[in-house]
Each structure stands twice: as structure tokens, then as C-alpha cells.
N, C-alpha and C positions, 0 to 999 in steps of 0.2 A: 593309725599308731609311729610316734614319733621316733625315729631310731637312737636320733643323733642330737637327742640332749637339743640344748641351747645353741645349736650352730647356726641356725639360719636367721635372726633378730633384727637386722637391719643392712641395708646399702644408702652408696654417696652413689648413686649412678646415673641420678638425674641431674641433664645440661643446665645450663643457666635460662635456658627459652623453656623449659618446661622443671622450671627450680620450682620450690616449695610453696610459692601464693597461685603457681599454673590452678586453675580448678582441676585438672584431673589429676594432677601430683598426688595427691592420696591412692588413686585408682593404679594409677600404675608404679608408685612403690610398694604398693601390695601384691599388685601381680609379682615383680620383681622379686620381689620377700618368697613369695611360694615357690618360685621357679629354682630359686638356692635354696631352698629348704628342702624340698622337689627332689634336687641332684643331689643332695647330702642325701639324704634316705636313701636314695639309689645307690651315693660312691659307700657306704655301709653294710646294704646286703651284698655290693660286690666284694666286700672284704671277708665276711663273716668266713665261720670255718664249719660250723653248724649248718647243714641240709638237707633236705630231703633225697636223697642218693638211689635214683635209679639202678637197681642191680640185677644180671642175669647167671646169678648163683643156679637156677633151677633152667637153664635153658632157654629162658622167656621173660621177658622186661617184667619187672617187676618195682616198690616202692622196697628196701632194705628193709623194712618195719612188718612185710605181710609175708616174708621168708621165716619158714622155721624151721632154718638151720643160724648155728652162731656162725653170722657171719661180720665182718667189721670191713667199712667200703669208704675209700675217700676219692672226691671227686677231683679233676687235677686241678682245677683252682685251689680248697683244699691245699692240695700239696704244695703249690705253690708259695701259698703264704705261710704253710708251716715252715718252710727255707728244708724240703726232700731233695736232695739231691738224687742218691743213687737206691738201684731197689731194696737193696738191705736197710734203708734211712725209716722206713714203716715201722719197722720192729718196734720202735722208742715207743710208738701208743698203741698197740694192739694186745689185749691182757693174753699173757701166755704163751707172748708169741719174742724170738729172742734169735741170736747164731751165735759160732762160735766159728773163728776164720782159721783154717788149719794153716795156709799158703796164705793166709793176709787177705783182706775184703776181697781182692781183684782176681783172684784164684778162683779156689774152691770151695767159696764158703759157705756151709751147712745152717738153714733157714730150719729151727726149732718150734714146732705149734705143739702145745702140749706136752714138752716135750722128750717130742718124737722127733729124731732128726737122721739125717743119714752118718751114720758113727765109720764111717772111714774115709780115707782119701784117695780112694782110688780112681779113677774116671771110665774105669768100666761098670760101673754105677748108677743107680739111676736112685734120686731122694726117694723116700716117703710120703714131703712134703713137695707134690709136684709145680712146677711153674709153669703158668700158660701166659704166654702172649699175643691177642684178638686171636683165642681159641682155640692156639697151637699151641701143644703140649713140647714146652723144650728139655729135651732128655737127657744132657748132659749139666752136670751140676755145676759146671763156670758160666752157663746162659742165666743162671739165680743172682750174678753182676752188673746188672744191664744197667744203665743208664737210665733217668728219670725225665723225659722231655715228652711234649705235646700229649700226655695223655688224658681220657675222659675221666676215665676213673682210675682206682685202685681195688679191688676184690680179697678179703680175707678169707676162707672157707674152713672152720675147727672142725674135726671131724672123719671121717674114714669117710667119703666120700664115692660108693663103687657103684652107686647107681651110673649117671649123664655123665661126667667126667671118668673117674672108674679107672683109670691110667696110675699105680703104683699111689694112690692115694692114702693111705694108711693112717695117716698123719694130716690132712687135708690140702690145702692147696693154698697158691696167689695166682690172679689171674689180673694183668695190665690189659687195660683198654684204651687202645690210639684215639684222641679225637677225630674224626672222618670231613672227608672234603665235606665242602658246606654252597649253599645255594647260593649266595652273596658274600663280595669280597670281603676276605677277614686277613687279618695279620697280626704277627709283634713277635716283640724283640728283647731280649735283655744280656745286660753284661755285666761281668763281678768280677771285681778282687779280692786276695786275700793275703795272708801271712803264708810264708814258705813258698810265694811267688805265684800263687794261684791264681789265671785265670778262666771265667767259664763264660761262653758265648754261645744265645741258643737263637734262635728264631725259627718261625715256622710263615709259610702264606699260605690260602686257600682261595678257594673261587671255586667259576664255572671257565669251565675254556669254552667249548660249544654247546651246543644247545642238547642237553640228555648226557654231558657229560660232566664229569667236575675232579678237583683234582686238590693233591692236599703235598705239600712236601713240607718236610719237619729235620733239622738237623742241629745237634748239640755241638760241641766241642771243648774239652777240659784238659788247660795243662798247669802241672806244678810243679814245684824244684825239689820235692819229698822232703819229709817230715823228719827223717833220721837221717843220721849221718855214721858213715865208717870210718871211726877211729884210727884204723890202721893205715888207711891209703887217702884218709877224708875225703871218699867221693858220697854221695847223696845215695840216698836207700830210696824206695818209694816215689820216685819221681814221675810222673806220668806226663803222655800224653795220649790224648783216646777220642776220639771223635763216632755218633750214632747219627744214623739219617733213616730217614724214612721215606718212603715216596705213594704215595695212593692216587688209584685214580678208578675212579665210582660212576661205570656207565648205566643207563636206563635201558631195561632189556624186554620189548616190547610192552604189554598194558602192564603189569603187576611186577614184574619182572627186575632184578639190578645185581649187577655183578661191580665186587670192588678187589681189583688188583693192586696186592700192597711188595712190595720192595723195599727191601729193608737189609742194614746190617750196621756193624760196628770192627772197628778197630783199635786197639789198645795196648797200646808200648811203653813197658816201663818197668822201674827196678823194683824186683821184688821184695818183699817185707823183709826183717833183718829177724833171725830169731837169735834170743837173748838167752846165755848163757847161762845154765844153774848146774853149781857142785853140790853134791849134795854132804858130804867130809867137812868135818871142823877142820879149819887147817891150821889149827894148834897141836891137835892130836886125831891125823887120819885115820886111825880107828873106830871116831865116834862118826855119827850121822848128827847132823847141823838140828836143831828147830825147824819148823817149817818157814818160821817167818823169817828166821836171818837166810835158808836158801831162797825164798823169794825176793829177796833184800840183794841178792848177789851177792853175799857174804861168805860164800863156803867155796869150797875147793873139792878137787876129784884127782885122782893117782891117774887118770887116766891122759889129761891135759896141763896138770903142774899144775894149776892155777884158779885163783875162786870168778866167779862168775864180774868181779870188779875190776878184776885187773883183764881180762879179756878187754873189755874197752879203757882202759887206763884210768878207773876208778869213777868213771861216768854212769855211773847205770841205771837208765832212767831211759825209756821209752824212747828218746831221739839218740840213743847212742846205740848202736849194736855192731859188733866185730864180726868180719866176714872173711878171709883169705884168700874167696875167688878174683881171682888176680884180673878177671874180666868183668867183675861186676855180676849182681845177680839182674838178670833179664826174665820179664813175663813179658808175653806176645800173644795178645787171642785177639784174633779175628775169625767174624764171622758174617754171613749171609745167608737170607733166607729169601723169597719169595712166595705169596700163598694167593688163591682165587676163592674166593667168599661168591657163591651166587644163593639167591634168596628169589623164589616165587609164590605168589599166593596163588594155590590152588582152588580154594574156594573164596567163601567168606571167611569159615571157622579152620582152614589149616592151609599150612606152610611150609614148603618144601626146602631146604638148607643142606648144601653140599660146601664143604670147608677144603680143599688141597692146598699141600702146604709142602713146601721143600725147604732143609734147614743145614747148613753147615757150618764145621767149625774147627777151625786150625788153632792147635797150643801147644806155647814153648814155655818153660816155666825153669828155671834152676832156683834152690836152694840153697844154703850152707846150714844142716841140722846141728854142726857140734856149736856155733855161733864162737869161733874163733880163725886168727889170724892161720890157724891150720887146714889144708888142704884134705881135709881127714872123712868128714862124712858130708861131703857137696853133692848133688844128685842136679839131675838133668831132665824130664820129664815131658815127651811131644806125644801129641794127640792131634790124628786127622779122625773127626765122624762126623757122617751123614745123614739125615735121618729124614726118610718120607710120610707122610699121613693122610689120611682121607678119613673124610666124617661124611655120613650121609643122612639126613634128619629130617625128623614130620612133626611138623607143632601142630596140636588140633586143640578147639575147644566146645562144649557143649553148655546147653542150658546151666548142667550143673556139675560140670569137671571140668580138669585139662589134663591132656595128655601130650607126653613125647614117644619117641621110639627112634632108634637110628642103627646103624652101622659103622665100626672104627677099623679103621688099617694101620698096621702101625710094622714103618722099617726100621732099622736103626744097624746102619756098620761102622766098627771103627777101629781102630788099629792106635795101637800105644808102644811108647819104647820109653823105659829106663836106663839111663847109664848113671855110675859113679867114677866121676874121676878119680885118679890118685895124683898124688903129689909130681911135680916131674923125674925126680930123683927113685920113686919106687922102681920102675922099672921091672914092673908087672901085667901082665896081660894088657899088653899092648897101649899102656893109658889108662885104664880102665878095671877097676875091682869088681864090678858087677855090671851085666846087661842084661833087657831082659825085651822080649818082644813078643806081644800080645794080642791076638784079634780075635773078636767078638760079632758075630754076628747074630741079630736076633728079628722076630717075627714076630705079630700079633697081630689079632683078632677079636671083635669083640661085639655081638649084639645086646641092647638097652633095652629098656622104656621105662618109664613113669606113668601111674591114673594117679589123679587128682579126682575124688567126687565128695560132694557136698551130701551128707547125711541129712544135716539138716541146717537152716542158713547161720547156724551159729557152729555147726562142728562137722570138720573136712577129715577125710581118711585117706591117707598117701599106702599106695603100695607100687616100692620098684626093685627093680631086679635086671642084675648081671651075668653075660655069661663071657668069660675071656679063657682065650687058649695063647699058650706062648712056647713061644720055638728057638731054643739058642743052641751057638754053636759056636766054640773056641778052643783056641789052641793055643800055646805057651812056649818058647822056647828064652834057656836062657843059658847062651854058648860059655856066659865068665860068672862067675861067682865065686868069690873069696871069704866070705865070711858063713854062704848057708849053701846046700846042697842042690847040683845045678839041676832044674826043672822045664821036662820038654815034654809035650804031650797033648795029648786033645781030648775034647769033651763033649757033651751035648744034654741038652736037657729040656724035657716037655713036660709043661703043665697047665691045668686049670682050673679055671674056679669059679663058683655062685655067689656071689657076692648080691646088696643090696641095702634096701630101708623101707620098713614099715613107720607108719607114723602117727600118729591126729590130732591135728589142729583146731583147739578152740576158742571163738571170739566172742567173749560175753557183752562186750560192745565195741561201739565204736573206739579206734585207736590202741584195743591191747589182744593181743596173741598169746595162748597159753598151747605150746605145745610138748609133745615128748615121742621120742624118735626110737628105734632100733636101727642101727646100721652096722652095715661089716665091711671091711676093706680087706682088700688083697696086693700085695707085695712081691712079683715074680721072683725068683731066684738067681745065681748063676755062678761067679766060678773068683777064686780070690784075684787073681791078676796082679799080686803087687806084693812084694818079699816075702813069699810061697819059702816056707820052713821044708818042704819035703814035697815027693809027690802024690803023699796022699791029701795036700790042698787042691789037686787037681781037681777031685772028687765037687760035685755041684751043691751049692749050698741051695736049700731049698727055700719056696714063698713065706715068708713071714705073714699070718692072716691075723687080723683087729675085730672084735665086735664093741660096738657102744653102744652105750645107755644114759641115752640124756633127757630133760626136762630141763624147759625153759621158757621165760617171759616176755614178751616184749610189751613197751606202756609208755602213753607219753598223756600229761593232762596239762592243764592253763594254756589250753590252744596250741600245744605244740611246741611254747618255748621251756617247759622240762620233759627229757626223755630217758628211760631206763629201759636197759637189756639185761635178760641175766639170765645165766645158767648154766646146771649144775650136773658132772657129768660122771661114768666111770669104762673106763677101757679094757681090754685084757688083749694081750697079743703074746699070742703063739710061734714061737720060732723068729725070735726076734733076730735082726741080722746083725753083727757087729762086727767091727776090726779089733784083732787082740795082740796088741801088741806086746812081744815077752822083750826080747833084748837084741842089740846089734848081731850075735851071735848065733840065736835065735829064730830069727826074722820075727814073721807076721804073719797073721793068717784070719781071712774074712769068716765068719762062720755062724750059725744059728749059735746064739748065746745062752737062750735061755724065753723064758717067758714072763712079761711082764704086765704089770696092774697098774695104773694109773687111776686115781682119784682125785677131782678138782673143782673148781666151780668159777665163774668168771661175771661178772660187775663191768656194763660200760653206763655213766650217765652224761649226758648233757643238759647244760641248760642258758639260758638268755638269762642272766642275772636281772641285770636291769635293761632299759634298752641300749647302756654303753659298756656294756660287762656282758661276759661270755667265757665258760666254761665246757671244759670236755676233760674226765676223769674216766679212770679205770681202773682196775680190780683184780688182778689173779692166782690163786690159789692152787696147789698141783702137790700130791703127794705120789709118787712112782716107788716101785719097789718091783728088784727080780728076784725071780726064783729058777735058778742052776746049780750046774753041777760043776762049772766051769772053775779051775783052777789054775793059776797062772804066780809067775816068779815077779817081784819089780823092786829093783834096788837090794836084788838079795833077798826078798820076805818073799813069805808066799801070803797073797791074796784069793779069793774064791768071789766070783759075783754074785754068789747069794746072799741078797739080803738088799743089795746094791740099789742108789737111784740111776736114774739115767742122766747120763749129761748135758747139761746149758739146761738145768730142771729147775729153775731155785724153788721154793716150797712159797714161795711169797715176790709179787711183783708187782709195782702199781703205776700208771703214767698220771700225768696232768698237762694241761694246754689252758691257759689262763689267757683271754684277750679282752684288751679297755678301749675304747676307740675318743678321742679328744675331737672335737669339732672345733675347725677355726675358719666359719662363716662360709663363703667365698673363696677363701685360701685351701680348701680343700678339708682333709681330715689327716688325724695320727693315729695309730695303731701299735698300742702298746704289749708286746708278748712274751709272757716267759711258761718255757715249758721242764718238762722233769721226766726224767723215767730210774725209776729203783728195782732193784734186782736183791732179793736177798741169799745168804751165803747158797753156791753150787758149787758140784765138779765139774771140770774141762775135761775130764776121762772116763769113759764106762768102766776103768781097773778102781777109780773111788781111792787112785792113791792117795795119800795128803798133801804130797808133791802138787798134786793137780784141783785142787783147792780155791776157787776167788771168794773172800770175803764179803758181804757185802756192800754195795758202792751204790750212786746216784749218779746221773747224769745229767749239771743242768743247762739250757739254752735258754738266747735272751735276744730278742728284737725291736727294732722298734723301726718304724715305716711310716713315709708318708705318701696319700694320693690324691689327686689332684680332685677337683669339684665331679669331675665326668668319670674318673678312675682308669684316663687314657693313660696317667702316665703314676709310675711309683717310682720311690727313692727309699732305700732301706739299708741301716746296720744292723750286723748280725754278730753272735758271739756265740760260740759251741764249745761244749764242755770249759763251762766258766770257770769251773774251782778248779781245771786242771786235774783235774782226777786219774791219777796214775791204776791200771787196771790190767790183766791179761784177757784176751779171749780166744787163748788154747794152750794146750802145755801138753808136753808128753817126756815118759821118762824113757831113755833110748840106752843106758846101761847100767851096770848097778854101781853106781858115784855120779851118775849126769845126770842133765836134761836139757829142754830147750822152754822157754815161753816164747807165748808172740804179744806184744804188746798192742792196746786199744790206741787210739790217737790222741795225743794231748789236744792244750786249749786251741783253738782256730779264729779265725773273728774274720771279718772283711764289710763290704759294700756293693749294692747291690743297684742296678738302673734297668728299668721297665720300661715299653713302653707298648703301647693295643694299640693297632690303626684301626 
């Protein structure tokens, strides 16, 4: 099949000595044309974003189409071609997946799957959408803001994963898998430049070192000048200087064993995202509340600060202008370091032993300006020091009609958190702070798990899995200074256990088609509020949330695999959903079991090689979520209840699309034209569903054109993201009776990139 159209029709490479009259000229020209055509076919195949991806969603290698779980996966090559740079970029092309960024994308982004997300900003908590990197769970939410570089693939599993992965996955998980050392030498390098002074450079080398030892080293560096300006002093916000690295050594051990040492880390130093001030009152009549549209346009005022949102930024109310009075600027630093060892050994032809041992540490310092004004009034500082240790021991096996896995998982996590809120220099109270808080949290967990798959008939497979988990947490909190809430000092402990699992049935009526039905359960451990608590009652533990999910799905392909359709429909019920309910500055906030949640939805993923030169990826997510709750609270002077609310960042409809068209240039290579688009319906950005947090439906479009050499070794591309320069919020918070703030999404960005594969 000619994938490149008429890209290899003729050549003028014959020399004068072997010109057109030479007896072998027709043969030589035919052979050369065939070689060019073959290279062109190879180049197009290398550029495609539609691939057969091998995943390890069930802790063994399988084709994604053979896995009876709602999973989306992208190969590392596809990630590069689609232009993903940060870990959250994949949310644009996965149905029912999104994020909201409380302190900006670099600090504590919350990934949402099917509407389930971490609905609080305390670093003492773990997300219900777990993040794994190379089989290692990362418990701190800041770990989800990783850079994407030198990856083999990314897997997104939707729905509770309460058996094989298990830890806190009531919503699902995202697994980033890096490329491993290779048997032969390879290297690659890329550099890009863009507006706002952005430069990104990354590279990787891999190959054998000595007999039986292979190595791989990958590095990525990102710098930019920041896309926001503080009109108070003209300084930039969001400026970034970050680096990620990963070094791996792979050793052959004996006849069937292998050990992989993985040392990795990152350093991020940037100015925090700015908070956009929102007043809620009509500036012409401060006794009246503005309309939501005027509030979100910055037209309205507050008694607290006495000016409108637009006045806070000298009339420049847009994503690129955000005010802050922080004299030292807003800084965020996140440093991570980790090391893991993965040992595998074939015990027999049918049984493999795997051990994954890992240590991860994270240091984070963040400053924000919650009021979004030049007044130092609600400015805050957060510091986190976290260490975690994990150990997984696993046996995988197979028989004539079966596959199975069983294992033991251990987890230990120690965190220390400090929160401080400075006052203005002339306030003269509490030594320069009006709030301080110190939190210590120690967590230990162990789990036994297993899953068994048995072929009842050649077409029918039964699946049964179970996981038993025990958790213990020790918590202490000390607030020696608290101006606006009662002081909180005390300790607490929490012990929990859970039995979760999965029952499923797979039916394969023909080759290339899978129909499945699953009932799966998940468990997210409880904890303690640890953030601006209103009273000592907040020292009482928040108990676990428990999920059950009913799902049916279809995976099929036709026309020799040119067209592929994956579909799923589901209903889930969550008991004791954990969420932070923020009342006001005066009364504080508390993380609580906010109520029960029901979600119903469906997902479609479609890929098509429409012609030899044109391919499409499309997705559709439908979702309806509803709270059942007795929680009542006050927002901006109005009383609300959670009962009947929808989950935040959970639009009822979302779509995604990627279209790529290839233009052959003969032996000059090939052009690839790409357009991609993602659209989200109306949704709330706060669990309270107050009207100020409703984000209207919006779509984001991107475009890219790239040239690929005939061998695929060189790539030059130009790109534009957020092509229409759409303005939208990724988060909103109401803090007082007459004011709040919003966090803007990124404006239009553009640039060019050069890549070289050695």
C-alpha cells in the first residue's frame, strides 16, 4: 500500500556516463525510484499518530485493543508529533479527561477523569486519579505537573483500578513509561523557540556500555519570560526555568534476570501564576450584586478593596495582566529526586517475578496572592517537604487457558507542611504574619492483590480480581498564629482497611472485536484537613471514599485496521466523597466527606486512516454527575447546598479531534499538516457550584506544519497553540462576601522546533 501518494514518481540522479541511453539506465532508474518510494513510505509511517500501542494496564504487555478496560494510550513518538510538552497536555485528547489548576499548572494541578478529581489544594492529600511513572506511584499532587520527555508511552486508565494498581484510584490513573536503554546506539535532540521568550531543549542518548550493561540518559530544559505581567511593578509572572533528567542503567543478571536502575529528578523555578481579582458588587450601587458575566469580565467592585477587577490591573483585564502587591514577586520552586530499582526474572517458561523498589522526595515552596491586588492582604506561602518509599513484589503467570498476577505492595509517606500568610509591613501584628500553620503527616499502607483470567470458551473469558488494603495515618497540626480563624493545635490518627476488586466478562465474537462488561470497586484512604481549619473539630479524620463502577465496552476494528472504534458506557456511585468546602476568610475551610456522588456517562474514541495521506483521531465524552448531600454553606452572602450539585471540572459534553494530512515531496521528504481541537461544555470550577465559578463552553484549537526528511532523521516544524486566543478560566474561588479570584488559562503561543534523530 502506497501511504505517500505520488511522492516517488521520478529521479534525475543518473550520471552522464550512465545516462538515459545506457542499456542499464531503465533498470537503475526503476531501482532508485523504488528506493525513494520505500523511504517515503517509511517516513510517513514514522509520522503517523495512529499506532498499535502495547500497554501494561494489567501488569503484562498487551495490545491496547485486547484490554477490557477503558484505556487511552499514546506512544512517545505520537506525543512528540502532537506537540505535547507537559504532563497535562494529554488531557486535550482523552474523552472525559480534564484538569483545573488551583495555583497554576506548575504547582497543584488536579487531573479529572469522569469528573472525579482532587477537590482541595492541601498538599497533605493524595489524588483519586493516581499518577505513576515507570511503575512507581507518586503520592504528592505536585508530581502530576511533570515534563514530558523521552517517553515510550502514556497510558490513561479510566474508572476505579482497585485490583492491580489499587492505591487511591477511585477515578483512574495516568501512567508515564519512559524509554529504556537499547542494545544499539541511538540518540536524538530537539530545540524549540517561541513567543514569551520560550526556549526548550531536550536530548537523549542510549546504547550498550559493556557486555551485559546498557545505559540511557535523557535531559530536558525549559525557559521562558512568563506570559503574565504585573501592572503594579511591571514584573513578569509565570516566568519559568525548569529542568528534568533521567539516567538509567540496565544489567543482565544471570540467564533470565534483568535489573534496571532509574535515577531521575527535576528542578522548577518560576514565578507563580497570577490570581485575577473579581469584585461581585455593582460599582454604581454597592448594595447590588453584578451579573456573572460582568463579574467575570472584571467590571465589578467590592467593599473590601474598593475597586473593580479592571481597576486592579489599570484597566487591562485579560489573561496577560494580573496584579499583585507581593514585593518579592510570586515564586514557586519544586525540586524532586527519585531512584528506583526494577528486577525481573523468569522463574519458568510461564512465571515471571518482578520487584520494584523506589524512593521519591519532593521539596516545594509556593507563594500566591489570593486577593489579586496591590494590597498585601491575602498573600500566602506554602512549603512542603515530602518523602515516600514504595515496594512492590509481583508474580505473573500464564497457563493454557489462563493468565494471572498476584503481589504485595508497601507504601510509606512522610510529609511536613508549613503555611504562612504575611501582613503588610505596617500592620505590626504577630511578627509579620496573621496566620501560620505547621502540619506533619505520616502514612503507611500495605496491600495484597491478585487477578485471574480464565478462558471459559475460545471466545469467552472470565476475570476476577481482589485487593486487600490497610492504611494508617498519624497527623499533627499547630497554628500558633491565627488572626481570622480560631487557633488549632492537636494530633490525630486514622486506621482503615478495604477490600476492593473487579469481576468481568470478555467476549470476542471475531478477530479484532472485544465486548466486555465489568463491575469494579475502588477505595481512597481518608486523612485530615490540614489547611485553614475553622475549629479544632477539623482535627477529626475524614474517612475514606468508596467507589463502585458498572461498565460495558466495545473495541473493534475493520478494513484491515484502517478504522478503529472504542466505546464504553458506565455508571459509578461514590460514598463519602472527599472535598474541601471553602466558606469565607473569616470562617475558614474544611476538607470533609461532602456527600455521595452518582455519575453516568459514555465515551467514544475513533481513529481512521481515511486515505493514504489523511488520518483522523476523534473522541467524545458524555457525563452527568450529581451530589446527594446535606452540606449547607454560605457563598457571598447566599446560602447554598451541595445536594443536586455537579462535580467541578465535569462538563456534560467534551470532544477532541486531531487531523493530519501528508504531502509527499519526492526525495525532498514530506510535509505533515496538523490541526487539533478540544471543546468543553459549560462546567463549574468549584464544588459549591456558585454562579461565579461557572465557566462557559469553550474550544481550543492548535495547528502545526512540519517537514520531515526522507529518512525521518530531521524534522522542522512551526506551531500555534490556542489559535483563536480564547480567554478562559481554569479555576475560580470565592473568598469573601463580595470578592473572589480566577486563574486564567494560557493565551495564544507559537514557535518553531527542530529535531534530529541520530
